[in-house]
C-alpha angles and dihedrals in degrees: 000000000000091000091055096043092242125154118211118203119197137163121219144157090205092098096173090056092047089052090055097053110023126094094190133016141191123201112207122193122186090341095311127110105237101168132010145152145086110336093231090053091050091050089055095042102049121063138159116244115197118189121190122197132195090240134012115332111257122247090243122165108215116228094192111102118241101052106135105178134352126203125188125202116170108295095356128087114186127185143172110232118199105196130328090062092156092060091046091051092047091052090047092051090052088064091066101243126176090235143356118202127185121198138167122262134212126244087252090059091051091048096047094048097042101053129075115262130194090235093067 
C-alpha cells in the first residue's frame, strides 16, 4: 500500500491491533474528532502522570493545558496528559507530593480516556 501511495481507512474497536499496523489514527466520539495524528507523535504526546501524596490526594483543578482526565483514589492522583507534560509535572510538584511518575501509555489508554463514557 505504501509503495502505491494508497491510504486504507478502517474502523475497529480492536485497539491493540490498530496500534500494530496503523501509521496514523483518528479517534472519533459522537461524531467529533477527539484525537488524531501520526501514531508515533501520539505516543510521544500522551503520557500517564501519577502523583502520590502523604495523605489524601487534593481536589486540585490543573491549570496546565493538556490534562485529559484525572482520577483520584486515596493518596493517588492519576491523569492522562496530552502534550505539555512538563507543565503538568511542574504544577503537580508544586502541590508537595511524595512522588511524581511519568510513563508512556498505549493507544487503548488514549482511546478509553478520550471518549465520553456513561460513567462520567
